[in-house]
TORDREN-150260 format. One record per residue (C-alpha): x, y, z; residue in three letters. Coordinates in steps of 0.05 Angstrom, whole numbers. Example, Ala and Ser with C-alpha at 12.3 -4.5 7.8 and 13.67 -1.06 7.14 Angstrom:
BEGIN
r px:246 | py:-90 | pz:156 | rest:Ala
r px:273 | py:-21 | pz:143 | rest:Ser
This chain:
BEGIN
r px:-469 | py:2795 | pz:-2143 | rest:Unk
r px:-481 | py:2760 | pz:-2076 | rest:Unk
r px:-482 | py:2788 | pz:-2007 | rest:Unk
r px:-410 | py:2798 | pz:-1983 | rest:Unk
r px:-429 | py:2775 | pz:-1913 | rest:Unk
r px:-441 | py:2705 | pz:-1940 | rest:Unk
r px:-382 | py:2701 | pz:-1987 | rest:Unk
r px:-324 | py:2653 | pz:-1972 | rest:Unk
r px:-261 | py:2684 | pz:-2000 | rest:Unk
r px:-206 | py:2651 | pz:-1958 | rest:Unk
r px:-188 | py:2581 | pz:-1936 | rest:Unk
r px:-192 | py:2604 | pz:-1863 | rest:Unk
r px:-265 | py:2625 | pz:-1874 | rest:Unk
r px:-280 | py:2560 | pz:-1909 | rest:Unk
r px:-252 | py:2521 | pz:-1849 | rest:Unk
r px:-294 | py:2565 | pz:-1802 | rest:Unk
r px:-360 | py:2549 | pz:-1836 | rest:Unk
r px:-349 | py:2479 | pz:-1864 | rest:Unk
r px:-387 | py:2427 | pz:-1823 | rest:Unk
r px:-403 | py:2481 | pz:-1772 | rest:Unk
r px:-329 | py:2485 | pz:-1754 | rest:Unk
r px:-324 | py:2412 | pz:-1734 | rest:Unk
r px:-272 | py:2396 | pz:-1788 | rest:Unk
r px:-229 | py:2454 | pz:-1766 | rest:Unk
r px:-233 | py:2431 | pz:-1693 | rest:Unk
r px:-211 | py:2361 | pz:-1713 | rest:Unk
r px:-153 | py:2389 | pz:-1754 | rest:Unk
r px:-132 | py:2432 | pz:-1694 | rest:Unk
r px:-134 | py:2370 | pz:-1649 | rest:Unk
r px:-89 | py:2332 | pz:-1697 | rest:Unk
r px:-42 | py:2392 | pz:-1702 | rest:Unk
r px:-36 | py:2390 | pz:-1626 | rest:Unk
r px:-23 | py:2315 | pz:-1627 | rest:Unk
r px:33 | py:2327 | pz:-1677 | rest:Unk
r px:64 | py:2381 | pz:-1634 | rest:Unk
r px:59 | py:2338 | pz:-1571 | rest:Unk
r px:91 | py:2279 | pz:-1608 | rest:Unk
r px:147 | py:2323 | pz:-1635 | rest:Unk
r px:163 | py:2353 | pz:-1567 | rest:Unk
r px:164 | py:2283 | pz:-1536 | rest:Unk
r px:211 | py:2258 | pz:-1590 | rest:Unk
r px:257 | py:2318 | pz:-1582 | rest:Unk
r px:261 | py:2307 | pz:-1507 | rest:Unk
r px:281 | py:2234 | pz:-1520 | rest:Unk
r px:336 | py:2256 | pz:-1568 | rest:Unk
r px:298 | py:2231 | pz:-1629 | rest:Unk
r px:287 | py:2266 | pz:-1695 | rest:Unk
r px:221 | py:2303 | pz:-1694 | rest:Unk
r px:178 | py:2299 | pz:-1757 | rest:Unk
r px:104 | py:2301 | pz:-1773 | rest:Unk
r px:59 | py:2314 | pz:-1832 | rest:Unk
r px:-12 | py:2342 | pz:-1831 | rest:Unk
r px:-45 | py:2338 | pz:-1900 | rest:Unk
r px:-109 | py:2378 | pz:-1912 | rest:Unk
r px:-148 | py:2362 | pz:-1975 | rest:Unk
r px:-202 | py:2405 | pz:-2006 | rest:Unk
r px:-245 | py:2370 | pz:-2058 | rest:Unk
r px:-292 | py:2413 | pz:-2100 | rest:Unk
r px:-348 | py:2386 | pz:-2143 | rest:Unk
r px:-396 | py:2428 | pz:-2184 | rest:Unk
r px:-465 | py:2417 | pz:-2212 | rest:Unk
r px:-504 | py:2468 | pz:-2252 | rest:Unk
r px:-536 | py:2494 | pz:-2187 | rest:Unk
r px:-485 | py:2485 | pz:-2131 | rest:Unk
r px:-414 | py:2470 | pz:-2108 | rest:Unk
r px:-400 | py:2414 | pz:-2060 | rest:Unk
r px:-338 | py:2422 | pz:-2017 | rest:Unk
r px:-308 | py:2362 | pz:-1981 | rest:Unk
r px:-252 | py:2375 | pz:-1931 | rest:Unk
r px:-210 | py:2318 | pz:-1904 | rest:Unk
r px:-145 | py:2313 | pz:-1868 | rest:Unk
r px:-93 | py:2262 | pz:-1848 | rest:Unk
r px:-40 | py:2264 | pz:-1794 | rest:Unk
r px:23 | py:2225 | pz:-1808 | rest:Unk
r px:70 | py:2210 | pz:-1750 | rest:Unk
r px:130 | py:2164 | pz:-1753 | rest:Unk
r px:119 | py:2097 | pz:-1720 | rest:Unk
r px:150 | py:2089 | pz:-1652 | rest:Unk
r px:204 | py:2036 | pz:-1650 | rest:Unk
r px:180 | py:1972 | pz:-1618 | rest:Unk
r px:208 | py:1956 | pz:-1549 | rest:Unk
r px:262 | py:1903 | pz:-1550 | rest:Unk
r px:290 | py:1859 | pz:-1496 | rest:Unk
r px:345 | py:1807 | pz:-1504 | rest:Unk
r px:332 | py:1738 | pz:-1474 | rest:Unk
r px:367 | py:1671 | pz:-1479 | rest:Unk
r px:345 | py:1599 | pz:-1488 | rest:Unk
r px:359 | py:1551 | pz:-1432 | rest:Unk
r px:370 | py:1476 | pz:-1438 | rest:Unk
r px:295 | py:1464 | pz:-1436 | rest:Unk
r px:284 | py:1512 | pz:-1495 | rest:Unk
r px:251 | py:1564 | pz:-1451 | rest:Unk
r px:266 | py:1639 | pz:-1449 | rest:Unk
r px:311 | py:1662 | pz:-1393 | rest:Unk
r px:345 | py:1726 | pz:-1373 | rest:Unk
r px:409 | py:1689 | pz:-1354 | rest:Unk
r px:458 | py:1673 | pz:-1409 | rest:Unk
r px:470 | py:1597 | pz:-1402 | rest:Unk
r px:538 | py:1604 | pz:-1436 | rest:Unk
r px:563 | py:1654 | pz:-1385 | rest:Unk
r px:603 | py:1625 | pz:-1328 | rest:Unk
r px:598 | py:1649 | pz:-1256 | rest:Unk
r px:655 | py:1696 | pz:-1239 | rest:Unk
r px:653 | py:1685 | pz:-1164 | rest:Unk
r px:613 | py:1622 | pz:-1155 | rest:Unk
r px:557 | py:1621 | pz:-1104 | rest:Unk
r px:484 | py:1636 | pz:-1118 | rest:Unk
r px:495 | py:1676 | pz:-1181 | rest:Unk
r px:439 | py:1723 | pz:-1202 | rest:Unk
r px:383 | py:1690 | pz:-1163 | rest:Unk
r px:376 | py:1751 | pz:-1118 | rest:Unk
r px:373 | py:1799 | pz:-1176 | rest:Unk
r px:305 | py:1818 | pz:-1207 | rest:Unk
r px:243 | py:1775 | pz:-1207 | rest:Unk
r px:258 | py:1703 | pz:-1189 | rest:Unk
r px:187 | py:1677 | pz:-1194 | rest:Unk
r px:177 | py:1620 | pz:-1243 | rest:Unk
r px:134 | py:1635 | pz:-1302 | rest:Unk
């Protein structure tokens, strides 16, 4: 029977000693990323969901046991930002709908927003 001081009987102890604790530190960082993402989504009225998968692979030989720990954080993709534009008569993007008539005549929307060409 081996020395109890060196025995690894729990997953928490395995995480403590595996790779000098570096794997556990990385898992904890990803757990915090997940929590930060979930709080941000909740504050924006979105559904909050994350998945942290920890995998323990064990391989034996006649003399030893090799333990490989890996983990993966799965967060939902953020929706891509969308903006609606229109095509003008020169087939260029514009923020002004060319099919919309001016309600009051005059200069229209030229004083609204960025008017620089580009």
